[in-house]
One Martini backbone bead per residue (centre of mass of N, CA, C, O) as a GRO file, in nm:
protein
  455
    1UNK     BB    1  -0.515 -14.720  22.225
    2UNK     BB    2  -0.307 -14.855  21.978
    3UNK     BB    3  -0.202 -14.886  21.628
    4UNK     BB    4   0.082 -15.095  21.562
    5UNK     BB    5   0.388 -15.095  21.363
    6UNK     BB    6   0.647 -15.334  21.344
    7UNK     BB    7   0.988 -15.277  21.206
    8UNK     BB    8   1.204 -15.570  21.173
    9UNK     BB    9   1.473 -15.806  21.095
   10UNK     BB   10   1.457 -15.883  21.402
   11UNK     BB   11   1.290 -16.111  21.585
   12UNK     BB   12   1.360 -16.019  21.877
   13UNK     BB   13   1.256 -15.728  21.851
   14UNK     BB   14   0.969 -15.789  21.768
   15UNK     BB   15   0.893 -15.954  22.019
   16UNK     BB   16   0.952 -15.746  22.236
   17UNK     BB   17   0.754 -15.523  22.129
   18UNK     BB   18   0.502 -15.692  22.124
   19UNK     BB   19   0.484 -15.757  22.426
   20UNK     BB   20   0.513 -15.472  22.547
   21UNK     BB   21   0.269 -15.333  22.392
   22UNK     BB   22   0.043 -15.533  22.471
   23UNK     BB   23   0.060 -15.473  22.779
   24UNK     BB   24  -0.051 -15.169  22.707
   25UNK     BB   25  -0.300 -15.239  22.486
   26UNK     BB   26  -0.195 -15.278  22.210
   27UNK     BB   27  -0.211 -15.307  21.863
   28UNK     BB   28  -0.002 -15.547  21.698
   29UNK     BB   29   0.215 -15.529  21.415
   30UNK     BB   30   0.422 -15.717  21.176
   31UNK     BB   31   0.751 -15.653  21.017
   32UNK     BB   32   1.061 -15.750  20.826
   33UNK     BB   33   1.014 -15.496  20.625
   34UNK     BB   34   0.959 -15.227  20.431
   35UNK     BB   35   0.783 -15.365  20.212
   36UNK     BB   36   0.588 -15.501  20.412
   37UNK     BB   37   0.493 -15.238  20.545
   38UNK     BB   38   0.367 -15.104  20.295
   39UNK     BB   39   0.157 -15.322  20.251
   40UNK     BB   40   0.018 -15.287  20.525
   41UNK     BB   41  -0.057 -14.985  20.496
   42UNK     BB   42  -0.230 -15.018  20.237
   43UNK     BB   43  -0.437 -15.221  20.400
   44UNK     BB   44  -0.406 -15.015  20.674
   45UNK     BB   45  -0.531 -14.699  20.765
   46UNK     BB   46  -0.534 -14.741  21.102
   47UNK     BB   47  -0.257 -14.688  21.142
   48UNK     BB   48  -0.071 -14.477  21.375
   49UNK     BB   49   0.208 -14.637  21.433
   50UNK     BB   50   0.558 -14.654  21.338
   51UNK     BB   51   0.816 -14.896  21.423
   52UNK     BB   52   1.140 -14.840  21.277
   53UNK     BB   53   1.404 -14.945  21.137
   54UNK     BB   54   1.671 -14.817  20.959
   55UNK     BB   55   1.829 -15.097  20.918
   56UNK     BB   56   1.773 -15.310  20.632
   57UNK     BB   57   1.794 -15.545  20.389
   58UNK     BB   58   1.475 -15.490  20.315
   59UNK     BB   59   1.384 -15.203  20.318
   60UNK     BB   60   1.441 -14.932  20.458
   61UNK     BB   61   1.352 -14.658  20.646
   62UNK     BB   62   1.379 -14.447  20.416
   63UNK     BB   63   1.199 -14.584  20.210
   64UNK     BB   64   0.951 -14.592  20.386
   65UNK     BB   65   0.922 -14.286  20.419
   66UNK     BB   66   0.897 -14.201  20.126
   67UNK     BB   67   0.643 -14.375  20.061
   68UNK     BB   68   0.466 -14.273  20.293
   69UNK     BB   69   0.449 -13.978  20.201
   70UNK     BB   70   0.324 -14.039  19.919
   71UNK     BB   71   0.061 -14.189  20.030
   72UNK     BB   72  -0.076 -14.029  20.292
   73UNK     BB   73  -0.044 -14.163  20.547
   74UNK     BB   74  -0.123 -14.089  20.899
   75UNK     BB   75   0.114 -14.207  21.019
   76UNK     BB   76   0.352 -14.227  21.265
   77UNK     BB   77   0.716 -14.220  21.278
   78UNK     BB   78   0.953 -14.434  21.433
   79UNK     BB   79   1.300 -14.432  21.467
   80UNK     BB   80   1.545 -14.682  21.478
   81UNK     BB   81   1.879 -14.614  21.619
   82UNK     BB   82   2.199 -14.585  21.615
   83UNK     BB   83   2.430 -14.364  21.711
   84UNK     BB   84   2.604 -14.366  21.433
   85UNK     BB   85   2.315 -14.293  21.263
   86UNK     BB   86   2.230 -13.989  21.294
   87UNK     BB   87   2.247 -13.868  21.004
   88UNK     BB   88   2.021 -14.057  20.900
   89UNK     BB   89   1.808 -13.966  21.105
   90UNK     BB   90   1.790 -13.682  20.994
   91UNK     BB   91   1.683 -13.764  20.720
   92UNK     BB   92   1.429 -13.895  20.836
   93UNK     BB   93   1.311 -13.629  20.947
   94UNK     BB   94   1.292 -13.494  20.666
   95UNK     BB   95   1.085 -13.732  20.566
   96UNK     BB   96   0.881 -13.749  20.850
   97UNK     BB   97   0.972 -13.819  21.114
   98UNK     BB   98   0.884 -13.773  21.440
   99UNK     BB   99   1.100 -13.972  21.577
  100UNK     BB  100   1.333 -14.131  21.807
  101UNK     BB  101   1.513 -14.451  21.881
  102UNK     BB  102   1.772 -14.569  22.062
  103UNK     BB  103   2.005 -14.813  22.021
  104UNK     BB  104   1.966 -14.946  22.290
  105UNK     BB  105   1.663 -14.967  22.465
  106UNK     BB  106   1.448 -14.856  22.693
  107UNK     BB  107   1.145 -14.968  22.774
  108UNK     BB  108   1.019 -14.716  22.907
  109UNK     BB  109   1.100 -14.521  22.685
  110UNK     BB  110   0.954 -14.660  22.453
  111UNK     BB  111   0.670 -14.634  22.573
  112UNK     BB  112   0.674 -14.324  22.593
  113UNK     BB  113   0.718 -14.261  22.292
  114UNK     BB  114   0.464 -14.402  22.191
  115UNK     BB  115   0.259 -14.243  22.360
  116UNK     BB  116   0.341 -13.962  22.251
  117UNK     BB  117   0.281 -14.025  21.951
  118UNK     BB  118  -0.016 -14.091  21.982
  119UNK     BB  119  -0.098 -13.817  22.095
  120UNK     BB  120   0.000 -13.653  21.851
  121UNK     BB  121  -0.182 -13.794  21.647
  122UNK     BB  122  -0.450 -13.710  21.774
  123UNK     BB  123  -0.402 -13.403  21.757
  124UNK     BB  124  -0.364 -13.395  21.455
  125UNK     BB  125  -0.646 -13.495  21.377
  126UNK     BB  126  -0.804 -13.279  21.527
  127UNK     BB  127  -0.674 -13.036  21.383
  128UNK     BB  128  -0.743 -13.122  21.094
  129UNK     BB  129  -1.057 -13.137  21.129
  130UNK     BB  130  -1.044 -12.815  21.223
  131UNK     BB  131  -0.818 -12.665  21.042
  132UNK     BB  132  -0.544 -12.711  21.192
  133UNK     BB  133  -0.175 -12.699  21.221
  134UNK     BB  134  -0.140 -12.776  21.520
  135UNK     BB  135   0.042 -13.081  21.667
  136UNK     BB  136   0.269 -13.004  21.832
  137UNK     BB  137   0.567 -13.033  22.048
  138UNK     BB  138   0.898 -13.163  22.009
  139UNK     BB  139   1.170 -13.236  22.180
  140UNK     BB  140   1.510 -13.227  22.123
  141UNK     BB  141   1.625 -13.528  22.263
  142UNK     BB  142   1.785 -13.810  22.466
  143UNK     BB  143   1.819 -13.708  22.731
  144UNK     BB  144   1.726 -13.719  23.054
  145UNK     BB  145   1.640 -13.421  23.078
  146UNK     BB  146   1.446 -13.411  22.832
  147UNK     BB  147   1.266 -13.648  22.911
  148UNK     BB  148   1.169 -13.517  23.176
  149UNK     BB  149   1.040 -13.267  23.054
  150UNK     BB  150   0.840 -13.421  22.876
  151UNK     BB  151   0.698 -13.560  23.112
  152UNK     BB  152   0.600 -13.304  23.254
  153UNK     BB  153   0.435 -13.190  23.024
  154UNK     BB  154   0.237 -13.427  23.020
  155UNK     BB  155   0.148 -13.406  23.320
  156UNK     BB  156   0.045 -13.082  23.279
  157UNK     BB  157  -0.164 -13.079  23.033
  158UNK     BB  158  -0.443 -13.093  23.233
  159UNK     BB  159  -0.349 -12.826  23.356
  160UNK     BB  160  -0.320 -12.475  23.513
  161UNK     BB  161  -0.046 -12.454  23.604
  162UNK     BB  162   0.214 -12.292  23.679
  163UNK     BB  163   0.531 -12.217  23.508
  164UNK     BB  164   0.890 -12.252  23.572
  165UNK     BB  165   1.154 -12.163  23.354
  166UNK     BB  166   1.489 -12.252  23.373
  167UNK     BB  167   1.788 -12.094  23.238
  168UNK     BB  168   1.993 -12.026  23.018
  169UNK     BB  169   2.067 -11.856  22.761
  170UNK     BB  170   1.954 -12.051  22.481
  171UNK     BB  171   1.799 -12.335  22.587
  172UNK     BB  172   1.467 -12.323  22.521
  173UNK     BB  173   1.221 -12.193  22.686
  174UNK     BB  174   1.010 -12.122  22.468
  175UNK     BB  175   0.971 -12.409  22.361
  176UNK     BB  176   0.857 -12.520  22.623
  177UNK     BB  177   0.615 -12.331  22.637
  178UNK     BB  178   0.491 -12.432  22.370
  179UNK     BB  179   0.464 -12.727  22.455
  180UNK     BB  180   0.273 -12.675  22.686
  181UNK     BB  181   0.046 -12.544  22.527
  182UNK     BB  182   0.012 -12.773  22.285
  183UNK     BB  183  -0.052 -13.003  22.525
  184UNK     BB  184  -0.298 -12.859  22.612
  185UNK     BB  185  -0.630 -12.745  22.666
  186UNK     BB  186  -0.518 -12.455  22.523
  187UNK     BB  187  -0.434 -12.501  22.217
  188UNK     BB  188  -0.677 -12.325  22.087
  189UNK     BB  189  -0.544 -12.094  22.202
  190UNK     BB  190  -0.348 -11.846  22.276
  191UNK     BB  191   0.002 -11.742  22.223
  192UNK     BB  192   0.179 -11.523  22.443
  193UNK     BB  193   0.453 -11.284  22.433
  194UNK     BB  194   0.680 -11.154  22.697
  195UNK     BB  195   0.951 -10.922  22.745
  196UNK     BB  196   1.067 -10.786  23.038
  197UNK     BB  197   1.359 -10.667  22.933
  198UNK     BB  198   1.247 -10.472  22.680
  199UNK     BB  199   1.100 -10.291  22.904
  200UNK     BB  200   0.971 -10.064  23.074
  201UNK     BB  201   0.768 -10.041  23.335
  202UNK     BB  202   0.538  -9.875  23.198
  203UNK     BB  203   0.527 -10.039  22.931
  204UNK     BB  204   0.480 -10.319  23.055
  205UNK     BB  205   0.205 -10.261  23.187
  206UNK     BB  206   0.069 -10.193  22.921
  207UNK     BB  207   0.133 -10.465  22.784
  208UNK     BB  208  -0.013 -10.648  22.995
  209UNK     BB  209  -0.294 -10.455  23.075
  210UNK     BB  210  -0.315 -10.199  22.937
  211UNK     BB  211  -0.504  -9.906  22.809
  212UNK     BB  212  -0.624  -9.582  22.814
  213UNK     BB  213  -0.719  -9.306  22.694
  214UNK     BB  214  -0.493  -9.063  22.826
  215UNK     BB  215  -0.298  -9.201  23.049
  216UNK     BB  216  -0.069  -9.110  22.842
  217UNK     BB  217   0.170  -9.025  22.647
  218UNK     BB  218   0.039  -9.169  22.342
  219UNK     BB  219  -0.260  -9.243  22.437
  220UNK     BB  220  -0.491  -9.244  22.167
  221UNK     BB  221  -0.597  -9.532  22.268
  222UNK     BB  222  -0.727  -9.807  22.333
  223UNK     BB  223  -0.555 -10.100  22.489
  224UNK     BB  224  -0.474 -10.414  22.482
  225UNK     BB  225  -0.344 -10.660  22.661
  226UNK     BB  226  -0.194 -10.968  22.700
  227UNK     BB  227  -0.408 -11.087  22.887
  228UNK     BB  228  -0.647 -11.038  22.697
  229UNK     BB  229  -0.522 -11.185  22.445
  230UNK     BB  230  -0.480 -11.467  22.628
  231UNK     BB  231  -0.758 -11.550  22.651
  232UNK     BB  232  -0.770 -11.905  22.683
  233UNK     BB  233  -0.457 -11.923  22.724
  234UNK     BB  234  -0.110 -11.831  22.693
  235UNK     BB  235   0.147 -11.677  22.896
  236UNK     BB  236   0.472 -11.571  22.809
  237UNK     BB  237   0.710 -11.482  23.065
  238UNK     BB  238   0.994 -11.333  23.005
  239UNK     BB  239   1.219 -11.242  23.223
  240UNK     BB  240   1.091 -11.220  23.528
  241UNK     BB  241   1.346 -11.104  23.693
  242UNK     BB  242   1.292 -10.794  23.566
  243UNK     BB  243   1.079 -10.712  23.750
  244UNK     BB  244   0.929 -10.485  23.910
  245UNK     BB  245   0.779 -10.451  24.212
  246UNK     BB  246   0.502 -10.336  24.107
  247UNK     BB  247   0.462 -10.560  23.892
  248UNK     BB  248   0.466 -10.800  24.081
  249UNK     BB  249   0.207 -10.730  24.235
  250UNK     BB  250   0.015 -10.739  23.985
  251UNK     BB  251   0.077 -11.029  23.903
  252UNK     BB  252  -0.017 -11.163  24.163
  253UNK     BB  253  -0.315 -11.081  24.134
  254UNK     BB  254  -0.371 -11.238  23.877
  255UNK     BB  255  -0.295 -11.522  23.988
  256UNK     BB  256  -0.510 -11.516  24.226
  257UNK     BB  257  -0.783 -11.375  24.055
  258UNK     BB  258  -0.772 -11.274  23.737
  259UNK     BB  259  -0.707 -10.970  23.791
  260UNK     BB  260  -0.702 -10.644  23.617
  261UNK     BB  261  -0.555 -10.308  23.549
  262UNK     BB  262  -0.562 -10.077  23.344
  263UNK     BB  263  -0.410  -9.809  23.248
  264UNK     BB  264  -0.629  -9.556  23.372
  265UNK     BB  265  -0.835  -9.750  23.499
  266UNK     BB  266  -1.119  -9.802  23.728
  267UNK     BB  267  -1.136 -10.097  23.622
  268UNK     BB  268  -1.177 -10.432  23.626
  269UNK     BB  269  -1.036 -10.729  23.486
  270UNK     BB  270  -1.067 -11.045  23.317
  271UNK     BB  271  -0.861 -11.357  23.291
  272UNK     BB  272  -0.802 -11.673  23.119
  273UNK     BB  273  -0.476 -11.756  23.228
  274UNK     BB  274  -0.175 -11.911  23.152
  275UNK     BB  275   0.140 -11.914  23.318
  276UNK     BB  276   0.465 -11.890  23.163
  277UNK     BB  277   0.777 -11.873  23.303
  278UNK     BB  278   1.107 -11.708  23.264
  279UNK     BB  279   1.463 -11.767  23.359
  280UNK     BB  280   1.829 -11.678  23.416
  281UNK     BB  281   1.771 -11.657  23.717
  282UNK     BB  282   1.797 -11.669  24.072
  283UNK     BB  283   1.517 -11.625  24.257
  284UNK     BB  284   1.605 -11.712  24.544
  285UNK     BB  285   1.829 -11.499  24.565
  286UNK     BB  286   1.641 -11.254  24.520
  287UNK     BB  287   1.472 -11.300  24.770
  288UNK     BB  288   1.707 -11.265  24.978
  289UNK     BB  289   1.769 -10.963  24.857
  290UNK     BB  290   1.469 -10.824  24.787
  291UNK     BB  291   1.398 -10.835  24.447
  292UNK     BB  292   1.190 -11.075  24.511
  293UNK     BB  293   0.896 -11.220  24.554
  294UNK     BB  294   0.802 -11.491  24.733
  295UNK     BB  295   0.498 -11.521  24.656
  296UNK     BB  296   0.551 -11.519  24.350
  297UNK     BB  297   0.731 -11.763  24.331
  298UNK     BB  298   0.518 -11.965  24.431
  299UNK     BB  299   0.316 -11.906  24.199
  300UNK     BB  300   0.508 -11.978  23.957
  301UNK     BB  301   0.644 -12.259  24.100
  302UNK     BB  302   0.452 -12.506  24.080
  303UNK     BB  303   0.615 -12.577  23.806
  304UNK     BB  304   0.933 -12.673  23.792
  305UNK     BB  305   1.185 -12.601  23.531
  306UNK     BB  306   1.503 -12.727  23.407
  307UNK     BB  307   1.746 -12.611  23.176
  308UNK     BB  308   2.017 -12.731  23.062
  309UNK     BB  309   2.298 -12.689  22.938
  310UNK     BB  310   2.458 -12.808  22.664
  311UNK     BB  311   2.722 -12.907  22.820
  312UNK     BB  312   2.523 -13.117  22.997
  313UNK     BB  313   2.405 -13.237  22.690
  314UNK     BB  314   2.600 -13.357  22.452
  315UNK     BB  315   2.430 -13.590  22.325
  316UNK     BB  316   2.235 -13.370  22.173
  317UNK     BB  317   2.404 -13.220  21.959
  318UNK     BB  318   2.381 -13.392  21.698
  319UNK     BB  319   2.069 -13.382  21.674
  320UNK     BB  320   2.037 -13.077  21.676
  321UNK     BB  321   2.218 -13.024  21.433
  322UNK     BB  322   2.046 -13.190  21.235
  323UNK     BB  323   1.784 -13.035  21.269
  324UNK     BB  324   1.903 -12.759  21.180
  325UNK     BB  325   2.003 -12.848  20.908
  326UNK     BB  326   1.732 -12.920  20.784
  327UNK     BB  327   1.608 -12.636  20.809
  328UNK     BB  328   1.833 -12.463  20.661
  329UNK     BB  329   1.846 -12.618  20.394
  330UNK     BB  330   1.561 -12.542  20.309
  331UNK     BB  331   1.569 -12.232  20.347
  332UNK     BB  332   1.853 -12.207  20.160
  333UNK     BB  333   1.873 -12.419  19.935
  334UNK     BB  334   2.055 -12.676  20.027
  335UNK     BB  335   2.265 -12.972  19.945
  336UNK     BB  336   2.284 -13.117  20.229
  337UNK     BB  337   2.410 -13.429  20.385
  338UNK     BB  338   2.611 -13.327  20.630
  339UNK     BB  339   2.879 -13.434  20.838
  340UNK     BB  340   3.185 -13.446  20.922
  341UNK     BB  341   3.397 -13.585  21.144
  342UNK     BB  342   3.532 -13.313  21.231
  343UNK     BB  343   3.264 -13.168  21.290
  344UNK     BB  344   3.161 -13.353  21.511
  345UNK     BB  345   3.401 -13.321  21.703
  346UNK     BB  346   3.365 -13.012  21.735
  347UNK     BB  347   3.079 -13.014  21.848
  348UNK     BB  348   3.163 -13.187  22.103
  349UNK     BB  349   3.404 -12.994  22.210
  350UNK     BB  350   3.221 -12.770  22.251
  351UNK     BB  351   3.054 -12.565  22.509
  352UNK     BB  352   2.827 -12.362  22.446
  353UNK     BB  353   2.757 -12.068  22.589
  354UNK     BB  354   2.493 -12.008  22.387
  355UNK     BB  355   2.383 -12.262  22.312
  356UNK     BB  356   2.135 -12.317  22.087
  357UNK     BB  357   2.169 -12.041  21.958
  358UNK     BB  358   2.465 -12.091  21.874
  359UNK     BB  359   2.422 -12.351  21.715
  360UNK     BB  360   2.233 -12.231  21.507
  361UNK     BB  361   2.435 -12.024  21.395
  362UNK     BB  362   2.654 -12.231  21.313
  363UNK     BB  363   2.484 -12.405  21.117
  364UNK     BB  364   2.398 -12.180  20.930
  365UNK     BB  365   2.682 -12.115  20.841
  366UNK     BB  366   2.750 -12.395  20.724
  367UNK     BB  367   2.528 -12.401  20.508
  368UNK     BB  368   2.610 -12.140  20.359
  369UNK     BB  369   2.915 -12.229  20.295
  370UNK     BB  370   2.883 -12.512  20.165
  371UNK     BB  371   2.600 -12.562  19.982
  372UNK     BB  372   2.723 -12.865  19.964
  373UNK     BB  373   2.725 -13.150  20.106
  374UNK     BB  374   2.951 -13.141  20.356
  375UNK     BB  375   3.014 -13.027  20.668
  376UNK     BB  376   3.273 -12.860  20.811
  377UNK     BB  377   3.465 -12.724  21.047
  378UNK     BB  378   3.521 -12.457  20.888
  379UNK     BB  379   3.224 -12.384  20.839
  380UNK     BB  380   3.161 -12.351  21.148
  381UNK     BB  381   3.458 -12.209  21.279
  382UNK     BB  382   3.695 -12.172  21.111
  383UNK     BB  383   3.983 -12.037  21.294
  384UNK     BB  384   3.902 -12.147  21.548
  385UNK     BB  385   4.006 -12.242  21.871
  386UNK     BB  386   3.959 -12.536  22.016
  387UNK     BB  387   3.925 -12.740  22.257
  388UNK     BB  388   4.101 -13.037  22.337
  389UNK     BB  389   3.920 -13.181  22.551
  390UNK     BB  390   3.613 -13.133  22.567
  391UNK     BB  391   3.331 -12.995  22.626
  392UNK     BB  392   3.397 -12.899  22.962
  393UNK     BB  393   3.702 -12.838  22.979
  394UNK     BB  394   3.703 -12.524  22.938
  395UNK     BB  395   3.528 -12.466  23.187
  396UNK     BB  396   3.722 -12.579  23.400
  397UNK     BB  397   3.956 -12.391  23.334
  398UNK     BB  398   3.809 -12.126  23.396
  399UNK     BB  399   3.758 -12.191  23.696
  400UNK     BB  400   4.054 -12.220  23.781
  401UNK     BB  401   4.146 -11.929  23.685
  402UNK     BB  402   3.916 -11.801  23.901
  403UNK     BB  403   3.945 -11.988  24.179
  404UNK     BB  404   3.786 -12.238  24.141
  405UNK     BB  405   3.623 -12.532  24.192
  406UNK     BB  406   3.638 -12.880  24.100
  407UNK     BB  407   3.548 -13.187  23.944
  408UNK     BB  408   3.784 -13.397  23.848
  409UNK     BB  409   3.628 -13.655  23.768
  410UNK     BB  410   3.424 -13.513  23.579
  411UNK     BB  411   3.631 -13.396  23.384
  412UNK     BB  412   3.754 -13.664  23.288
  413UNK     BB  413   3.487 -13.796  23.195
  414UNK     BB  414   3.415 -13.584  22.981
  415UNK     BB  415   3.667 -13.619  22.810
  416UNK     BB  416   3.639 -13.926  22.757
  417UNK     BB  417   3.357 -13.926  22.630
  418UNK     BB  418   3.419 -13.745  22.385
  419UNK     BB  419   3.640 -13.918  22.255
  420UNK     BB  420   3.472 -14.177  22.218
  421UNK     BB  421   3.246 -14.057  22.051
  422UNK     BB  422   3.422 -13.956  21.818
  423UNK     BB  423   3.536 -14.237  21.743
  424UNK     BB  424   3.262 -14.375  21.682
  425UNK     BB  425   3.166 -14.178  21.463
  426UNK     BB  426   3.427 -14.211  21.274
  427UNK     BB  427   3.372 -14.557  21.275
  428UNK     BB  428   3.078 -14.656  21.281
  429UNK     BB  429   3.087 -14.816  21.566
  430UNK     BB  430   3.386 -14.934  21.574
  431UNK     BB  431   3.565 -15.064  21.825
  432UNK     BB  432   3.835 -15.146  21.703
  433UNK     BB  433   3.898 -14.877  21.552
  434UNK     BB  434   3.858 -14.686  21.793
  435UNK     BB  435   4.086 -14.806  21.967
  436UNK     BB  436   4.316 -14.739  21.774
  437UNK     BB  437   4.274 -14.426  21.772
  438UNK     BB  438   4.311 -14.418  22.101
  439UNK     BB  439   4.529 -14.633  22.207
  440UNK     BB  440   4.356 -14.889  22.285
  441UNK     BB  441   4.192 -15.149  22.386
  442UNK     BB  442   3.920 -15.338  22.338
  443UNK     BB  443   3.858 -15.388  22.638
  444UNK     BB  444   3.860 -15.090  22.725
  445UNK     BB  445   3.635 -14.979  22.538
  446UNK     BB  446   3.414 -15.169  22.625
  447UNK     BB  447   3.411 -15.076  22.919
  448UNK     BB  448   3.366 -14.768  22.871
  449UNK     BB  449   3.101 -14.784  22.712
  450UNK     BB  450   2.945 -14.911  22.950
  451UNK     BB  451   3.014 -14.707  23.177
  452UNK     BB  452   2.902 -14.448  22.993
  453UNK     BB  453   2.640 -14.540  22.821
  454UNK     BB  454   2.691 -14.584  22.488
  455UNK     BB  455   2.527 -14.896  22.498
   0.00000   0.00000   0.00000
């Protein structure tokens, strides 16, 4: 159990978190302002996690973070923030916040975030004491899909089960694999990556299993394969759906027995490796067509995880964009402060067919072109014409044009949700002003906000 400091200027929030966290066995301390929290931290170096509101009348969350970083206190900080405050939350992450919790929060989610942060804090201390820099990886996003993936990662952290991560190209499958590795008991071991689609069959087998001198033209010396290099750690096998049938058979043998045979070698070798595989193809369809082994699929998909495309978790786009902004602003040495309202609306309106990889490229472009101040829509997209519907609207149109059927109600809901989100972001979460901009009544927007789960 942890030692937690709750910082909020609302007595009701402090009481709620105090009761909830104490029921989980945590030792809870309370502070009504950032300045009071700093005094408490100075007097108590054993505090492990700080759960702080972003906006307070006396000493806000940003000031707390800045002073906390300067003090060198080892506590991890969780920032609590309203949806409209996400640009400020991004700044908080740049100042060293570990993660965020959006208000109003679900109690179970809050408990999960606290537990995850405590675990990360413990790993960080263990890694620091051992002189290691890796303290775990936290997936960015507050959507239900990402929270479920994070939950599964935590659930399998103490097992050696193989994991199959599926999803479109650019959705972040390698990041999930790294999160699995660094939250596991193998975190001290190597993390090795192989892209199955980048090599021919013969070269891939040599890459995976190694080879002996003279086994083929160019084999001028013995060479260890990735399984040998990953011994005691994790092998991330990307694009596993591209494996040739003979390589599939050899991979199955490794998964079943831990044994493999280097190319040209008469002897078997053993490796203690956990395999995390990834694919952007439907392997069950490939099994039915005879291009992928069913027994291998069963071996790989002990723990199946699916990463949805970015267009299906658009609530995560602003936070992801802010996280990428923080990274690229530091890398490119740009004094970027955030995004303009029209840039936010454009980010929410676009369908992101290239997923997070495309978003990363877009934000990097914006940082480079803006130089300083806020990034505008033009910095991000130039003269490109974006869909007027928002979110998945352009995807639905494309499906209709190619003769496919769509879910009309889902399309309308996606359109409506994006418009309301954009209005709330542009008006700093002011329902009255947002309703005016949308041309609807206050009663209508209040109903829609509740119906769509935006508050």
